[in-house]
C-alpha positions in Angstrom: -0.1 -0.2 -0.1 1.7 3.6 -1.1 2.1 5.8 1.6 -0.7 8.5 0.0 -3.5 5.5 0.8 -1.8 4.2 4.4 -2.7 8.2 5.1 -6.5 8.2 3.9 -7.0 3.7 5.3 -5.5 6.1 8.3 -8.5 9.3 7.2 -10.6 6.2 6.8 -11.4 6.5 3.1 -10.5 4.1 0.4 -9.5 4.5 -3.5 -12.9 3.7 -5.0 -11.9 1.9 -8.3 -11.3 5.4 -11.4 -14.9 6.3 -12.7 -15.3 6.1 -16.2 -15.6 9.4 -18.4 -19.0 10.3 -19.7 -18.3 11.5 -22.5 -16.3 11.8 -24.9 -12.6 12.6 -23.1 -10.5 10.3 -21.7 -9.9 10.7 -17.6 -6.3 12.2 -17.7 -3.5 12.6 -19.7 0.5 12.1 -18.9 2.4 15.3 -20.5 6.5 14.7 -19.1 6.4 14.3 -15.8 2.6 16.0 -15.0 -0.6 14.0 -14.9 -4.0 16.6 -16.2 -6.7 15.1 -14.1 -10.8 15.7 -15.8 -12.7 16.7 -13.7 -14.8 14.4 -11.5 -18.1 15.1 -10.1 -19.0 14.2 -6.3 -19.5 10.4 -6.3 -19.2 9.0 -2.9 -19.4 5.3 -1.1 -22.9 6.1 -2.0 -23.7 7.6 -5.3 -23.6 10.9 -7.0 -24.5 13.7 -4.4 -26.7 15.7 -6.8 -28.1 19.4 -5.7 -26.6 22.8 -5.3 -24.7 24.3 -2.5 -26.9 26.9 -0.6 -29.7 25.8 -1.8 -31.0 21.7 -1.4 -27.6 21.6 0.0 -25.6 22.6 2.8 -22.2 23.5 3.1 -20.9 20.9 4.9 -22.9 18.7 2.2 -20.7 20.6 -0.7 -17.5 19.9 1.8 -18.7 16.2 2.2 -19.4 16.4 -1.7 -15.6 18.5 -2.3 -13.6 15.5 -0.9 -15.4 13.2 -2.9 -14.2 15.1 -5.6 -10.9 14.6 -4.5 -10.9 11.1 -3.6 -11.7 10.1 -7.4 -9.1 13.1 -8.3 -6.4 10.1 -6.2 -8.5 7.3 -7.5 -7.1 8.7 -11.7 -4.5 9.4 -10.3 -3.3 6.1 -9.1 -4.2 4.3 -12.5 -2.3 6.8 -14.4 1.0 6.5 -12.2 -0.4 2.8 -13.6 -1.2 0.9 -9.8 1.9 3.0 -8.5 0.7 5.5 -6.4 4.1 5.8 -4.8 5.1 7.7 -8.3 3.3 11.3 -7.5 5.2 14.2 -6.5 2.5 16.9 -5.6 -0.2 18.2 -6.2 0.1 21.5 -8.0 -3.2 22.2 -8.8 -6.9 21.3 -8.1 -10.2 23.6 -10.2 -12.9 23.5 -7.9 -16.7 23.8 -9.4 -19.9 24.4 -7.0 -23.2 23.7 -7.5 -25.2 26.5 -6.9 -27.5 29.9 -7.2 -25.8 33.6 -8.1 -26.4 35.1 -4.4 -23.9 32.1 -3.2 -20.0 33.3 -2.4 -18.8 30.4 0.1 -16.6 28.2 -3.0 -13.6 28.3 -1.1 -15.4 27.1 2.1 -16.8 24.2 -0.3 -13.6 23.9 -2.2 -11.4 23.1 0.7 -13.3 19.7 1.2 -11.2 18.7 -2.0 -7.7 20.8 -1.3 -7.9 19.6 2.9 -8.3 15.6 1.1 -5.1 16.5 -0.7 -2.9 17.7 2.3 -4.5 14.3 4.6 -3.4 12.0 1.4 0.1 13.8 0.6 1.2 15.5 3.5 3.0 19.1 2.5 3.2 17.5 -1.1 -1.3 17.7 -1.3 -0.5 21.8 -0.7 -1.4 23.8 -4.0 -2.7 26.3 -6.0 -6.2 26.2 -6.5 -9.2 27.9 -7.8 -12.4 28.1 -6.8 -15.6 29.6 -8.7 -20.2 28.3 -8.9 -21.3 27.1 -11.3 -25.3 27.3 -12.3 -25.0 23.6 -13.3 -22.9 20.7 -13.6 -23.1 17.2 -15.5 -25.6 15.1 -14.1 -26.4 17.7 -11.4 -23.6 16.9 -9.7 -22.7 19.5 -6.8 -19.4 20.0 -7.1 -16.2 18.6 -9.8 -12.9 19.1 -9.1 -10.3 18.4 -11.7 -6.3 18.5 -10.6 -2.8 18.1 -12.3 0.2 16.7 -10.2 3.8 16.0 -10.8 4.8 12.3 -10.7 7.8 11.2 -10.7 
C-alpha cells in the first residue's frame, strides 16, 4: 500500500475504482512528469451527490461532495501511475466548481473539502494552487466537480 493510500486509510477512506468518462474525453493525460486529470464529479460511496450548495445542500454537504471529488482524483492518479501511487510527487493545482445559485459566495469553503483531503493524503506535497468558482449547473446534476494537475516521478 502506498503512503497516500495508508494516509487515506487512517482517515477512513479507501480509493475506489476510477470513474469512467461520461462523454468524449479521457480521464487523464500525461505529458512529461505532469498528469492532468479531467474533472471528477461528486460521486461518493453512496453514489452521485447532486444538488445546489446553498440551496438544497448545506455548505457542509458541499464540503463532503468536494472531498468525494478529491478521492476520485486520487483514484485517477493511481490509474495514471499504473497502480503505483508512490510515483505521485505533489499536487500542483486543483480547479473546483460548485453547483450553486447566483447569491452563493462560499465557494472557497466548499472546495476546501478537496484541498484538505489532498493535504491529508499527501502531507505538505498536497498543498497546491487552486481556483474555486460557482456554476449554475454541473454534469449529471453533481454538486461539485474538481479537476487537478499532479507531478509524478
